[in-house]
C-alpha positions as a printed NumPy array, in Angstrom:
array([[  29.691, -148.951,  101.83 ],
       [  30.715, -148.987,   98.207],
       [  27.62 , -146.946,   97.242],
       [  28.447, -144.248,   99.75 ],
       [  32.095, -144.15 ,   98.605],
       [  31.031, -143.865,   94.931],
       [  28.492, -141.208,   95.796],
       [  31.063, -139.238,   97.815],
       [  33.685, -139.55 ,   95.061],
       [  31.16 , -138.388,   92.464],
       [  30.107, -135.458,   94.627],
       [  33.721, -134.4  ,   95.259],
       [  34.512, -134.735,   91.541],
       [  31.525, -132.566,   90.602],
       [  32.454, -130.028,   93.263],
       [  36.078, -129.987,   92.063],
       [  35.053, -129.5  ,   88.42 ],
       [  32.613, -126.755,   89.332],
       [  35.192, -124.837,   91.331],
       [  37.961, -125.31 ,   88.758],
       [  35.934, -124.338,   85.707],
       [  34.622, -121.067,   87.108],
       [  37.277, -118.427,   86.83 ],
       [  36.957, -114.939,   88.243],
       [  36.41 , -112.081,   85.833],
       [  39.459, -109.996,   85.059],
       [  38.642, -106.303,   85.184],
       [  40.967, -103.361,   85.103],
       [  40.983,  -99.685,   84.294],
       [  41.801,  -98.964,   80.666],
       [  44.502,  -96.349,   80.433],
       [  44.732,  -93.969,   77.472],
       [  47.81 ,  -95.856,   76.368],
       [  45.818,  -99.091,   76.086],
       [  42.817,  -97.454,   74.413],
       [  42.598,  -97.926,   70.684],
       [  43.581,  -94.982,   68.498],
       [  40.134,  -94.95 ,   66.882],
       [  38.486,  -94.576,   70.282],
       [  40.724,  -91.65 ,   71.166],
       [  40.147,  -90.056,   67.752],
       [  36.376,  -90.422,   68.115],
       [  36.488,  -88.86 ,   71.592],
       [  38.569,  -85.955,   70.255],
       [  36.179,  -85.427,   67.326],
       [  33.222,  -85.432,   69.722],
       [  34.973,  -82.891,   71.945],
       [  35.605,  -80.548,   69.004],
       [  32.035,  -81.047,   67.731],
       [  30.637,  -80.208,   71.179],
       [  32.81 ,  -77.094,   71.229],
       [  31.443,  -75.997,   67.858],
       [  27.864,  -76.408,   69.122],
       [  28.338,  -73.776,   71.832],
       [  26.411,  -70.552,   71.181],
       [  29.4  ,  -68.282,   71.866],
       [  31.575,  -70.221,   69.427],
       [  28.885,  -70.129,   66.749],
       [  28.537,  -66.381,   67.257],
       [  32.317,  -65.927,   66.97 ],
       [  32.345,  -67.937,   63.728],
       [  29.498,  -65.833,   62.38 ],
       [  31.255,  -62.595,   63.405],
       [  34.396,  -63.66 ,   61.546],
       [  32.415,  -63.935,   58.307],
       [  32.552,  -67.716,   57.947],
       [  29.722,  -70.194,   57.777],
       [  29.511,  -72.775,   60.553],
       [  29.063,  -75.55 ,   57.993],
       [  32.373,  -74.606,   56.359],
       [  34.131,  -74.84 ,   59.708],
       [  32.492,  -78.197,   60.459],
       [  33.47 ,  -79.609,   57.064],
       [  36.996,  -78.318,   57.598],
       [  37.174,  -80.034,   60.982],
       [  35.841,  -83.281,   59.511],
       [  38.622,  -83.296,   56.936],
       [  41.414,  -82.699,   59.455],
       [  44.081,  -85.267,   60.128],
       [  44.055,  -87.106,   63.471],
       [  47.087,  -85.076,   64.598],
       [  45.289,  -81.784,   63.926],
       [  42.17 ,  -82.931,   65.755],
       [  44.315,  -84.123,   68.662],
       [  46.014,  -80.715,   68.858],
       [  42.707,  -78.865,   68.906],
       [  41.089,  -81.263,   71.4  ],
       [  44.038,  -80.964,   73.807],
       [  43.927,  -77.157,   73.793],
       [  40.193,  -76.573,   73.484],
       [  39.562,  -76.315,   77.244],
       [  42.21 ,  -73.671,   77.821],
       [  41.25 ,  -71.255,   75.061],
       [  38.251,  -68.907,   75.073],
       [  35.635,  -68.909,   72.357],
       [  36.394,  -66.329,   69.742],
       [  40.005,  -66.194,   70.879],
       [  42.762,  -68.595,   70.051],
       [  40.395,  -71.49 ,   69.33 ],
       [  38.806,  -69.556,   66.536],
       [  42.262,  -68.581,   65.316],
       [  43.333,  -72.239,   65.247],
       [  40.186,  -73.246,   63.39 ],
       [  40.52 ,  -70.293,   61.   ],
       [  44.199,  -71.008,   60.294],
       [  43.396,  -74.666,   59.723],
       [  40.594,  -73.652,   57.354],
       [  42.97 ,  -71.381,   55.422],
       [  45.63 ,  -74.115,   55.217],
       [  43.039,  -76.598,   53.958],
       [  41.749,  -74.025,   51.487],
       [  45.259,  -73.365,   50.145],
       [  45.984,  -77.084,   49.798],
       [  42.639,  -77.469,   48.036],
       [  43.439,  -74.661,   45.596],
       [  46.908,  -76.126,   44.985],
       [  45.306,  -79.466,   44.151],
       [  46.755,  -81.5  ,   47.024],
       [  43.334,  -82.108,   48.575],
       [  39.737,  -82.113,   47.398],
       [  37.805,  -80.934,   50.438],
       [  35.761,  -77.905,   49.447],
       [  33.38 ,  -78.217,   46.486],
       [  33.316,  -74.451,   45.921],
       [  37.027,  -74.334,   45.001],
       [  37.572,  -74.255,   41.242],
       [  40.48 ,  -76.485,   40.236],
       [  43.07 ,  -75.228,   37.752]])
């Protein structure tokens, strides 16, 4: 009788420990608010880079007299706020239209700040 009681108590204890130690996985959707800023920045940079790889955008850059590599280096040196602004509006603007204007204006602003000595982005700018 005692053997059966000990065996039953041991079995119930093992069963209790097994059930108590296994916890269910906690899964939930990650909202943009909970996502890390670096993740959002990387997604925005990828979105802008994908936009610049489109043939119509590359043709518009070429037609404006700029080199694609200059535009890409200008985008890489943008602040997170500038990249966020472009990434938010990139779907609603046509290639060669306002998107090119935004990129061109940003390039000019970066060029002016480089000439003024506030930044050191473009190697072809001669410093005073």
